[in-house]
NUKERO-939011 format. One record per residue (C-alpha): x, y, z; residue in three letters. Coordinates in nm, 2 decimals, always signed. Example, Ala and Ser with C-alpha at 12.3 -4.5 7.8 and 13.67 -1.06 7.14 Angstrom:
<atoms>
<atom X="+1.23" Y="-0.45" Z="+0.78" pase="ALA"/>
<atom X="+1.37" Y="-0.11" Z="+0.71" pase="SER"/>
</atoms>
This chain:
<atoms>
<atom X="-1.74" Y="+0.81" Z="-1.20" pase="MET"/>
<atom X="-1.97" Y="+0.68" Z="-0.92" pase="THR"/>
<atom X="-1.87" Y="+0.69" Z="-0.56" pase="PHE"/>
<atom X="-2.04" Y="+0.56" Z="-0.25" pase="VAL"/>
<atom X="-2.01" Y="+0.90" Z="-0.08" pase="ASN"/>
<atom X="-1.97" Y="+1.25" Z="-0.23" pase="LEU"/>
<atom X="-1.75" Y="+1.24" Z="-0.54" pase="ALA"/>
<atom X="-1.43" Y="+1.44" Z="-0.54" pase="PRO"/>
<atom X="-1.42" Y="+1.76" Z="-0.74" pase="SER"/>
<atom X="-1.17" Y="+1.82" Z="-1.02" pase="ALA"/>
<atom X="-1.02" Y="+2.11" Z="-0.81" pase="ALA"/>
<atom X="-0.93" Y="+1.87" Z="-0.53" pase="GLU"/>
<atom X="-0.74" Y="+1.63" Z="-0.76" pase="LEU"/>
<atom X="-0.61" Y="+1.84" Z="-1.05" pase="GLN"/>
<atom X="-0.25" Y="+1.87" Z="-0.91" pase="HIS"/>
<atom X="-0.20" Y="+1.50" Z="-0.81" pase="VAL"/>
<atom X="+0.13" Y="+1.38" Z="-0.95" pase="ARG"/>
<atom X="+0.20" Y="+1.08" Z="-0.72" pase="TYR"/>
<atom X="-0.06" Y="+0.80" Z="-0.67" pase="LEU"/>
<atom X="+0.02" Y="+0.56" Z="-0.39" pase="PHE"/>
<atom X="-0.18" Y="+0.24" Z="-0.38" pase="THR"/>
<atom X="-0.21" Y="-0.09" Z="-0.19" pase="ASP"/>
<atom X="-0.20" Y="-0.40" Z="-0.40" pase="ILE"/>
<atom X="-0.39" Y="-0.70" Z="-0.26" pase="ASP"/>
<atom X="-0.77" Y="-0.65" Z="-0.31" pase="ASP"/>
<atom X="-0.70" Y="-0.29" Z="-0.42" pase="THR"/>
<atom X="-0.52" Y="-0.34" Z="-0.75" pase="LEU"/>
<atom X="-0.59" Y="-0.71" Z="-0.76" pase="THR"/>
<atom X="-0.94" Y="-0.87" Z="-0.78" pase="THR"/>
<atom X="-0.96" Y="-1.22" Z="-0.63" pase="GLU"/>
<atom X="-0.59" Y="-1.24" Z="-0.67" pase="GLY"/>
<atom X="-0.57" Y="-1.14" Z="-1.03" pase="LYS"/>
<atom X="-0.47" Y="-0.81" Z="-1.20" pase="LEU"/>
<atom X="-0.76" Y="-0.74" Z="-1.43" pase="LEU"/>
<atom X="-0.69" Y="-0.58" Z="-1.78" pase="PRO"/>
<atom X="-0.89" Y="-0.27" Z="-1.68" pase="GLN"/>
<atom X="-0.67" Y="-0.22" Z="-1.38" pase="THR"/>
<atom X="-0.34" Y="-0.28" Z="-1.57" pase="TYR"/>
<atom X="-0.45" Y="-0.04" Z="-1.84" pase="ASN"/>
<atom X="-0.53" Y="+0.22" Z="-1.58" pase="ALA"/>
<atom X="-0.17" Y="+0.19" Z="-1.45" pase="LEU"/>
<atom X="-0.04" Y="+0.26" Z="-1.80" pase="TRP"/>
<atom X="-0.28" Y="+0.55" Z="-1.85" pase="ASP"/>
<atom X="-0.16" Y="+0.71" Z="-1.53" pase="LEU"/>
<atom X="+0.20" Y="+0.66" Z="-1.62" pase="SER"/>
<atom X="+0.16" Y="+0.81" Z="-1.97" pase="ARG"/>
<atom X="-0.01" Y="+1.11" Z="-1.81" pase="ALA"/>
<atom X="+0.29" Y="+1.17" Z="-1.60" pase="GLY"/>
<atom X="+0.14" Y="+1.05" Z="-1.27" pase="ILE"/>
<atom X="+0.39" Y="+0.84" Z="-1.08" pase="ALA"/>
<atom X="+0.23" Y="+0.53" Z="-0.94" pase="VAL"/>
<atom X="+0.39" Y="+0.38" Z="-0.62" pase="VAL"/>
<atom X="+0.24" Y="+0.05" Z="-0.49" pase="PRO"/>
<atom X="+0.27" Y="+0.03" Z="-0.11" pase="VAL"/>
<atom X="+0.24" Y="-0.33" Z="+0.00" pase="THR"/>
<atom X="+0.30" Y="-0.58" Z="+0.27" pase="GLY"/>
<atom X="+0.42" Y="-0.81" Z="-0.02" pase="GLY"/>
<atom X="+0.76" Y="-0.97" Z="-0.03" pase="SER"/>
<atom X="+1.09" Y="-0.86" Z="-0.19" pase="ALA"/>
<atom X="+1.04" Y="-1.11" Z="-0.47" pase="GLY"/>
<atom X="+0.70" Y="-0.97" Z="-0.55" pase="TRP"/>
<atom X="+0.83" Y="-0.61" Z="-0.53" pase="CYS"/>
<atom X="+1.13" Y="-0.68" Z="-0.77" pase="GLU"/>
<atom X="+0.90" Y="-0.82" Z="-1.03" pase="HIS"/>
<atom X="+0.66" Y="-0.53" Z="-1.00" pase="ILE"/>
<atom X="+0.93" Y="-0.26" Z="-1.04" pase="VAL"/>
<atom X="+1.06" Y="-0.45" Z="-1.34" pase="ARG"/>
<atom X="+0.74" Y="-0.53" Z="-1.52" pase="ALA"/>
<atom X="+0.48" Y="-0.27" Z="-1.42" pase="TRP"/>
<atom X="+0.46" Y="+0.10" Z="-1.52" pase="PRO"/>
<atom X="+0.55" Y="+0.22" Z="-1.17" pase="VAL"/>
<atom X="+0.80" Y="+0.47" Z="-1.03" pase="ALA"/>
<atom X="+0.88" Y="+0.27" Z="-0.72" pase="ALA"/>
<atom X="+0.74" Y="+0.00" Z="-0.49" pase="VAL"/>
<atom X="+0.74" Y="+0.01" Z="-0.11" pase="ILE"/>
<atom X="+0.76" Y="-0.34" Z="+0.02" pase="GLY"/>
<atom X="+0.70" Y="-0.54" Z="+0.34" pase="GLU"/>
<atom X="+0.50" Y="-0.26" Z="+0.50" pase="SER"/>
<atom X="+0.77" Y="+0.01" Z="+0.46" pase="GLY"/>
<atom X="+1.09" Y="-0.20" Z="+0.52" pase="ALA"/>
<atom X="+1.23" Y="-0.07" Z="+0.19" pase="TYR"/>
<atom X="+1.16" Y="+0.12" Z="-0.13" pase="ALA"/>
<atom X="+1.25" Y="-0.05" Z="-0.46" pase="VAL"/>
<atom X="+1.34" Y="+0.15" Z="-0.77" pase="THR"/>
<atom X="+1.52" Y="+0.10" Z="-1.10" pase="ARG"/>
<atom X="+1.82" Y="+0.32" Z="-1.16" pase="ARG"/>
<atom X="+2.01" Y="+0.29" Z="-1.49" pase="ARG"/>
<atom X="+1.84" Y="-0.04" Z="-1.54" pase="GLY"/>
<atom X="+1.94" Y="-0.19" Z="-1.21" pase="GLU"/>
<atom X="+1.69" Y="-0.28" Z="-0.93" pase="VAL"/>
<atom X="+1.79" Y="-0.10" Z="-0.61" pase="VAL"/>
<atom X="+1.66" Y="-0.16" Z="-0.25" pase="PHE"/>
<atom X="+1.67" Y="+0.13" Z="-0.01" pase="ASP"/>
<atom X="+1.62" Y="+0.00" Z="+0.34" pase="TYR"/>
<atom X="+1.46" Y="+0.19" Z="+0.63" pase="TRP"/>
<atom X="+1.76" Y="+0.12" Z="+0.84" pase="GLU"/>
<atom X="+2.02" Y="-0.13" Z="+0.72" pase="ASP"/>
<atom X="+1.95" Y="-0.45" Z="+0.52" pase="GLY"/>
<atom X="+2.17" Y="-0.67" Z="+0.74" pase="ALA"/>
<atom X="+2.03" Y="-0.54" Z="+1.06" pase="LEU"/>
<atom X="+1.67" Y="-0.57" Z="+0.94" pase="GLN"/>
<atom X="+1.75" Y="-0.92" Z="+0.82" pase="GLY"/>
<atom X="+1.88" Y="-1.02" Z="+1.17" pase="GLU"/>
<atom X="+1.57" Y="-0.88" Z="+1.34" pase="HIS"/>
<atom X="+1.36" Y="-1.08" Z="+1.10" pase="GLN"/>
<atom X="+1.54" Y="-1.41" Z="+1.17" pase="ARG"/>
<atom X="+1.49" Y="-1.38" Z="+1.54" pase="ARG"/>
<atom X="+1.13" Y="-1.26" Z="+1.50" pase="HIS"/>
<atom X="+1.04" Y="-1.55" Z="+1.27" pase="LEU"/>
<atom X="+1.16" Y="-1.80" Z="+1.52" pase="GLN"/>
<atom X="+0.96" Y="-1.64" Z="+1.80" pase="ALA"/>
<atom X="+0.65" Y="-1.63" Z="+1.58" pase="ILE"/>
<atom X="+0.69" Y="-1.99" Z="+1.48" pase="GLU"/>
<atom X="+0.71" Y="-2.08" Z="+1.85" pase="ASN"/>
<atom X="+0.40" Y="-1.88" Z="+1.93" pase="LEU"/>
<atom X="+0.20" Y="-2.04" Z="+1.64" pase="ILE"/>
<atom X="+0.31" Y="-2.38" Z="+1.76" pase="SER"/>
<atom X="+0.20" Y="-2.31" Z="+2.11" pase="GLU"/>
<atom X="-0.14" Y="-2.21" Z="+1.99" pase="LYS"/>
<atom X="-0.19" Y="-2.54" Z="+1.82" pase="GLY"/>
<atom X="-0.08" Y="-2.46" Z="+1.47" pase="GLY"/>
<atom X="-0.41" Y="-2.32" Z="+1.35" pase="THR"/>
<atom X="-0.22" Y="-2.03" Z="+1.18" pase="PHE"/>
<atom X="+0.07" Y="-2.08" Z="+0.94" pase="ARG"/>
<atom X="+0.35" Y="-1.87" Z="+0.81" pase="ILE"/>
<atom X="+0.28" Y="-1.74" Z="+0.46" pase="ALA"/>
<atom X="+0.41" Y="-1.95" Z="+0.17" pase="HIS"/>
<atom X="+0.61" Y="-1.66" Z="+0.04" pase="ASP"/>
<atom X="+0.81" Y="-1.61" Z="+0.36" pase="GLN"/>
<atom X="+1.13" Y="-1.74" Z="+0.19" pase="VAL"/>
<atom X="+1.12" Y="-1.43" Z="-0.04" pase="PHE"/>
<atom X="+1.09" Y="-1.18" Z="+0.25" pase="ARG"/>
<atom X="+1.39" Y="-0.97" Z="+0.37" pase="LEU"/>
<atom X="+1.26" Y="-0.79" Z="+0.68" pase="ALA"/>
<atom X="+0.92" Y="-0.90" Z="+0.80" pase="ASP"/>
<atom X="+0.72" Y="-1.21" Z="+0.89" pase="VAL"/>
<atom X="+0.38" Y="-1.28" Z="+0.72" pase="ALA"/>
<atom X="+0.11" Y="-1.50" Z="+0.87" pase="ILE"/>
<atom X="-0.18" Y="-1.63" Z="+0.66" pase="ASP"/>
<atom X="-0.52" Y="-1.52" Z="+0.81" pase="ILE"/>
<atom X="-0.76" Y="-1.63" Z="+0.54" pase="GLN"/>
<atom X="-1.02" Y="-1.86" Z="+0.69" pase="GLY"/>
<atom X="-0.98" Y="-1.72" Z="+1.04" pase="HIS"/>
<atom X="-1.23" Y="-1.51" Z="+1.22" pase="ASP"/>
<atom X="-1.16" Y="-1.15" Z="+1.32" pase="ALA"/>
<atom X="-1.14" Y="-1.23" Z="+1.69" pase="HIS"/>
<atom X="-0.88" Y="-1.50" Z="+1.65" pase="ALA"/>
<atom X="-0.67" Y="-1.27" Z="+1.42" pase="VAL"/>
<atom X="-0.68" Y="-0.98" Z="+1.67" pase="GLU"/>
<atom X="-0.59" Y="-1.22" Z="+1.96" pase="GLU"/>
<atom X="-0.28" Y="-1.33" Z="+1.77" pase="LEU"/>
<atom X="-0.19" Y="-0.98" Z="+1.68" pase="ALA"/>
<atom X="-0.21" Y="-0.87" Z="+2.05" pase="CYS"/>
<atom X="+0.02" Y="-1.15" Z="+2.15" pase="GLU"/>
<atom X="+0.27" Y="-1.05" Z="+1.89" pase="ILE"/>
<atom X="+0.26" Y="-0.69" Z="+2.00" pase="ARG"/>
<atom X="+0.32" Y="-0.81" Z="+2.36" pase="ALA"/>
<atom X="+0.64" Y="-0.98" Z="+2.23" pase="MET"/>
<atom X="+0.76" Y="-0.64" Z="+2.09" pase="GLY"/>
<atom X="+0.66" Y="-0.68" Z="+1.73" pase="GLY"/>
<atom X="+0.50" Y="-0.42" Z="+1.52" pase="THR"/>
<atom X="+0.18" Y="-0.55" Z="+1.35" pase="VAL"/>
<atom X="-0.02" Y="-0.46" Z="+1.04" pase="ALA"/>
<atom X="-0.33" Y="-0.65" Z="+0.94" pase="ILE"/>
<atom X="-0.43" Y="-0.67" Z="+0.57" pase="SER"/>
<atom X="-0.70" Y="-0.86" Z="+0.40" pase="SER"/>
<atom X="-0.48" Y="-1.17" Z="+0.37" pase="ILE"/>
<atom X="-0.19" Y="-1.15" Z="+0.63" pase="HIS"/>
<atom X="-0.08" Y="-1.04" Z="+0.96" pase="ILE"/>
<atom X="+0.25" Y="-0.87" Z="+0.88" pase="ASN"/>
<atom X="+0.49" Y="-0.82" Z="+1.17" pase="THR"/>
<atom X="+0.84" Y="-0.69" Z="+1.21" pase="TRP"/>
<atom X="+1.08" Y="-0.53" Z="+1.46" pase="ILE"/>
<atom X="+1.11" Y="-0.16" Z="+1.39" pase="GLY"/>
<atom X="+0.94" Y="+0.17" Z="+1.40" pase="THR"/>
<atom X="+0.86" Y="+0.21" Z="+1.03" pase="TYR"/>
<atom X="+0.53" Y="+0.16" Z="+0.85" pase="ASP"/>
<atom X="+0.38" Y="+0.23" Z="+0.51" pase="LYS"/>
<atom X="+0.33" Y="+0.60" Z="+0.59" pase="ARG"/>
<atom X="+0.69" Y="+0.66" Z="+0.72" pase="ALA"/>
<atom X="+0.86" Y="+0.51" Z="+0.41" pase="MET"/>
<atom X="+0.61" Y="+0.69" Z="+0.17" pase="SER"/>
<atom X="+0.70" Y="+1.02" Z="+0.33" pase="GLU"/>
<atom X="+1.07" Y="+0.94" Z="+0.31" pase="ARG"/>
<atom X="+1.04" Y="+0.85" Z="-0.06" pase="LEU"/>
<atom X="+0.84" Y="+1.16" Z="-0.15" pase="LEU"/>
<atom X="+1.06" Y="+1.41" Z="+0.03" pase="THR"/>
<atom X="+1.39" Y="+1.23" Z="-0.03" pase="GLY"/>
<atom X="+1.40" Y="+1.05" Z="-0.35" pase="MET"/>
<atom X="+1.13" Y="+1.25" Z="-0.54" pase="PHE"/>
<atom X="+1.23" Y="+1.58" Z="-0.38" pase="GLY"/>
<atom X="+0.87" Y="+1.69" Z="-0.30" pase="VAL"/>
<atom X="+0.83" Y="+2.00" Z="-0.08" pase="ASP"/>
<atom X="+0.65" Y="+1.88" Z="+0.24" pase="PRO"/>
<atom X="+0.41" Y="+2.18" Z="+0.21" pase="ALA"/>
<atom X="+0.30" Y="+2.05" Z="-0.13" pase="GLU"/>
<atom X="+0.23" Y="+1.69" Z="-0.03" pase="LEU"/>
<atom X="-0.14" Y="+1.73" Z="+0.03" pase="PRO"/>
<atom X="-0.21" Y="+1.86" Z="-0.32" pase="SER"/>
<atom X="+0.04" Y="+1.65" Z="-0.51" pase="LEU"/>
<atom X="-0.05" Y="+1.30" Z="-0.37" pase="THR"/>
<atom X="-0.34" Y="+1.06" Z="-0.36" pase="ALA"/>
<atom X="-0.37" Y="+0.71" Z="-0.20" pase="PHE"/>
<atom X="-0.60" Y="+0.41" Z="-0.27" pase="VAL"/>
<atom X="-0.64" Y="+0.12" Z="-0.02" pase="GLY"/>
<atom X="-0.87" Y="-0.15" Z="+0.11" pase="ASP"/>
<atom X="-0.78" Y="-0.27" Z="+0.46" pase="SER"/>
<atom X="-0.67" Y="-0.21" Z="+0.82" pase="ARG"/>
<atom X="-0.30" Y="-0.17" Z="+0.74" pase="ASN"/>
<atom X="-0.38" Y="+0.12" Z="+0.51" pase="ASP"/>
<atom X="-0.51" Y="+0.34" Z="+0.79" pase="ALA"/>
<atom X="-0.18" Y="+0.52" Z="+0.84" pase="PRO"/>
<atom X="-0.18" Y="+0.62" Z="+0.47" pase="MET"/>
<atom X="-0.54" Y="+0.74" Z="+0.49" pase="PHE"/>
<atom X="-0.43" Y="+0.97" Z="+0.78" pase="GLY"/>
<atom X="-0.12" Y="+1.09" Z="+0.59" pase="PHE"/>
<atom X="-0.26" Y="+1.17" Z="+0.24" pase="ILE"/>
<atom X="-0.58" Y="+1.39" Z="+0.24" pase="PRO"/>
<atom X="-0.67" Y="+1.28" Z="-0.12" pase="ASN"/>
<atom X="-0.75" Y="+0.92" Z="+0.00" pase="SER"/>
<atom X="-0.97" Y="+0.66" Z="-0.16" pase="PHE"/>
<atom X="-1.10" Y="+0.33" Z="-0.05" pase="GLY"/>
<atom X="-1.22" Y="+0.07" Z="-0.30" pase="VAL"/>
<atom X="-1.57" Y="-0.06" Z="-0.22" pase="ARG"/>
<atom X="-1.46" Y="-0.38" Z="-0.04" pase="ASN"/>
<atom X="-1.32" Y="-0.16" Z="+0.24" pase="ILE"/>
<atom X="-1.67" Y="-0.09" Z="+0.38" pase="VAL"/>
<atom X="-1.68" Y="-0.38" Z="+0.63" pase="PRO"/>
<atom X="-1.35" Y="-0.28" Z="+0.80" pase="VAL"/>
<atom X="-1.42" Y="+0.09" Z="+0.83" pase="LEU"/>
<atom X="-1.53" Y="+0.06" Z="+1.19" pase="PRO"/>
<atom X="-1.18" Y="-0.08" Z="+1.27" pase="HIS"/>
<atom X="-0.98" Y="+0.21" Z="+1.11" pase="LEU"/>
<atom X="-0.83" Y="+0.49" Z="+1.31" pase="GLN"/>
<atom X="-0.82" Y="+0.69" Z="+0.98" pase="HIS"/>
<atom X="-1.07" Y="+0.64" Z="+0.70" pase="VAL"/>
<atom X="-1.06" Y="+0.73" Z="+0.33" pase="PRO"/>
<atom X="-1.22" Y="+1.05" Z="+0.22" pase="LYS"/>
<atom X="-1.39" Y="+0.88" Z="-0.08" pase="TRP"/>
<atom X="-1.51" Y="+0.53" Z="-0.15" pase="ILE"/>
<atom X="-1.55" Y="+0.39" Z="-0.50" pase="SER"/>
<atom X="-1.88" Y="+0.22" Z="-0.60" pase="ALA"/>
<atom X="-1.68" Y="-0.07" Z="-0.75" pase="GLN"/>
<atom X="-1.46" Y="-0.31" Z="-0.55" pase="PRO"/>
<atom X="-1.09" Y="-0.39" Z="-0.58" pase="ALA"/>
<atom X="-0.93" Y="-0.35" Z="-0.92" pase="GLY"/>
<atom X="-1.24" Y="-0.22" Z="-1.09" pase="LEU"/>
<atom X="-1.27" Y="+0.04" Z="-0.82" pase="GLY"/>
<atom X="-0.91" Y="+0.14" Z="-0.87" pase="PHE"/>
<atom X="-0.97" Y="+0.18" Z="-1.25" pase="ALA"/>
<atom X="-1.26" Y="+0.42" Z="-1.17" pase="ASP"/>
<atom X="-1.04" Y="+0.61" Z="-0.93" pase="ILE"/>
<atom X="-0.76" Y="+0.64" Z="-1.18" pase="ALA"/>
<atom X="-1.00" Y="+0.78" Z="-1.44" pase="ARG"/>
<atom X="-1.13" Y="+1.03" Z="-1.19" pase="THR"/>
<atom X="-0.78" Y="+1.15" Z="-1.12" pase="ILE"/>
<atom X="-0.69" Y="+1.16" Z="-1.49" pase="LEU"/>
<atom X="-1.01" Y="+1.36" Z="-1.57" pase="ASP"/>
<atom X="-0.92" Y="+1.61" Z="-1.30" pase="ALA"/>
<atom X="-0.57" Y="+1.65" Z="-1.44" pase="ALA"/>
<atom X="-0.71" Y="+1.72" Z="-1.78" pase="THR"/>
<atom X="-0.96" Y="+1.97" Z="-1.64" pase="THR"/>
<atom X="-0.68" Y="+2.14" Z="-1.45" pase="GLY"/>
<atom X="-0.46" Y="+2.17" Z="-1.77" pase="GLU"/>
<atom X="-0.75" Y="+2.31" Z="-1.97" pase="ARG"/>
<atom X="-0.82" Y="+2.58" Z="-1.70" pase="ARG"/>
<atom X="-0.45" Y="+2.68" Z="-1.68" pase="ARG"/>
<atom X="-0.44" Y="+2.70" Z="-2.06" pase="ALA"/>
<atom X="-0.75" Y="+2.93" Z="-2.06" pase="GLU"/>
<atom X="-0.58" Y="+3.16" Z="-1.81" pase="ARG"/>
<atom X="-0.27" Y="+3.20" Z="-2.02" pase="ARG"/>
</atoms>
């Protein structure tokens, strides 16, 4: 597969068993899940590689995904909870406590609505806010980067945690983020030895709120559309696909699968 920078070697990826990925503009392409991307998810699942979408998306979105997609879990609302299926039931495991996080959200939403109103209403609360359990999402499409950062700074000054994606400012009251919940899921629910995390995991993302994951998982990929935001990232991906969004993800998936096949062949030769 073609990459913008140096391509990963099979040796670097042959042990990957958990692939974490952003959704908007990483799995989706202009808001759609392309057949190539969906097929890549199934190919990974069939190969025994657990896929975990890590998103700022709402609880309603996460419940659908864990029911309908070939994924092992979904981390939603920027780390507020992990969603899994156990014995056929959908289960939400919250970072703290569902009722507490819900109360924080109600108060924060009111404060954000007041702030937006004071600024003249140029921003608006995301249409899917009603399906959210812990955070507040603000639509930023159509706004320039300076206006988005100005609003984000004002929210931080209010005590809110902020993550900026390609479509939203996500904000909440709490110390968690995508990285923190991903680490808890790996070591707690999946039982992965922390010492083995670097070799067993990979991550794919496209935007500013993915920076903590790029810093956490060494085998990190950006899809091509991340290039304009690279100067704004504290941590950057190790590799960048030549294709954007869902097509880039499909190429990355194939690279990981090819590496796994190469690793299996080499181990068989040594036996």
